C-alpha positions as CSV (number, residue, x, y, z in Angstrom):
1,M,113.3,96.1,158.4
2,T,111.8,93.2,156.6
3,F,115.1,90.4,154.8
4,I,113.7,89.0,152.0
5,F,115.7,86.5,149.7
6,D,115.2,84.9,146.5
7,H,113.2,81.9,147.4
8,G,115.4,80.0,144.8
9,D,118.5,80.3,146.8
10,E,119.6,76.9,148.3
11,G,120.6,77.1,151.9
12,A,117.4,78.9,153.0
13,G,116.8,76.5,156.3
14,F,120.5,77.1,157.3
15,L,120.2,80.7,156.8
16,V,116.8,81.1,158.8
17,E,118.7,79.0,161.5
18,E,121.6,81.5,161.3
19,M,119.2,84.7,161.7
20,K,117.5,83.3,164.4
21,G,120.5,82.2,166.6
22,S,122.0,86.1,165.9
23,G,118.5,87.4,167.3
24,L,117.4,89.1,163.4
25,P,114.4,88.5,162.5
26,T,113.2,85.5,160.2
27,P,113.8,85.9,156.6
28,L,111.0,85.8,154.0
29,F,111.8,84.0,150.7
30,K,110.0,85.7,147.9
31,R,110.2,85.3,144.0
32,S,112.9,88.2,142.5
33,R,111.5,87.8,138.8
34,P,108.5,89.0,137.0
35,N,105.8,85.9,136.3
36,P,102.7,86.9,134.5
37,E,100.7,83.7,136.0
38,L,101.9,84.4,139.2
39,D,102.0,88.3,139.5
40,K,98.4,89.1,140.3
41,N,98.3,86.9,143.5
42,D,102.2,86.9,144.4
43,A,104.1,89.7,143.7
44,Y,107.9,89.6,142.6
45,H,110.4,91.6,145.0
46,V,113.4,92.9,143.5
47,Q,116.2,92.5,146.0
48,L,118.9,95.5,146.9
49,Q,122.3,94.9,148.8
50,A,123.2,97.5,150.5
51,C,126.8,97.0,149.1
52,D,125.3,97.1,145.5
53,L,123.4,100.7,146.6
54,A,127.1,101.4,147.6
55,A,129.1,100.3,144.8
56,W,126.7,102.1,142.0
57,E,126.6,105.5,143.7
58,L,130.3,105.2,144.5
59,R,130.6,104.2,140.8
60,R,127.8,106.9,139.2
61,G,129.9,109.8,142.1
62,E,133.6,109.2,140.4
63,S,131.5,109.3,137.2
64,D,130.2,112.8,137.9
65,W,133.2,113.9,139.6
66,E,135.1,113.6,136.4
67,D,132.5,115.1,134.5
68,G,132.7,118.4,136.6
69,K,130.0,118.2,139.4
70,I,131.1,119.7,143.1
71,A,129.9,117.8,145.9
72,I,126.4,119.7,146.3
73,E,125.4,118.7,143.1
74,L,125.9,115.0,143.0
75,R,122.9,112.7,143.8
76,K,121.2,112.8,146.8
77,S,121.6,109.0,147.5
78,L,125.1,108.8,147.2
79,L,125.4,111.9,149.7
80,A,123.3,110.0,152.1
81,L,125.9,107.4,152.4
82,N,128.4,110.1,154.3
83,H,126.3,110.7,157.3
84,K,127.9,111.7,160.1
85,N,126.3,107.9,161.7
86,K,127.8,105.5,159.2
87,I,130.4,102.6,159.8
88,W,132.4,102.0,156.9
89,K,134.7,99.1,157.3
90,Q,136.9,97.0,155.2
91,T,136.6,93.4,155.8
92,L,139.9,91.5,155.3
93,E,140.1,87.5,154.4
94,P,141.6,86.8,157.7
95,D,138.9,88.7,159.5
96,L,135.8,86.9,157.5
97,L,137.6,83.5,158.1
98,G,137.4,84.1,161.8
99,L,134.1,85.2,161.4
100,I,133.1,82.1,159.9
101,Q,134.8,79.9,162.3
102,V,133.3,81.7,165.3
103,A,129.8,81.3,163.8
104,N,130.7,77.7,163.3
105,I,129.7,77.9,159.3
106,K,130.1,74.3,157.6
107,K,131.4,75.1,153.9
108,R,128.8,74.0,151.4
109,P,128.6,70.5,149.8
């Protein structure tokens, strides 16, 4: 798996150090928007976050359900989110604040 982030994001050095410290692969930084002058030699990459996919599929699934589709007719990508090995967890603010404190993540200036 490759972790790709927009090259324009601030704090890239901090992210690299956090990922290395957590034993994760070093992230790559690529352009996220097309640029005809650069695309021939350096293709852009559209980032997709898992939470974006889940939110889109759940919203779409709810709409399909309201339109009378039964679960077997729902999109395969939505049904795949219901895999037996999934871990769905709601992270509440105190949990997130605790993680930030344990990881000693400083607030950006």
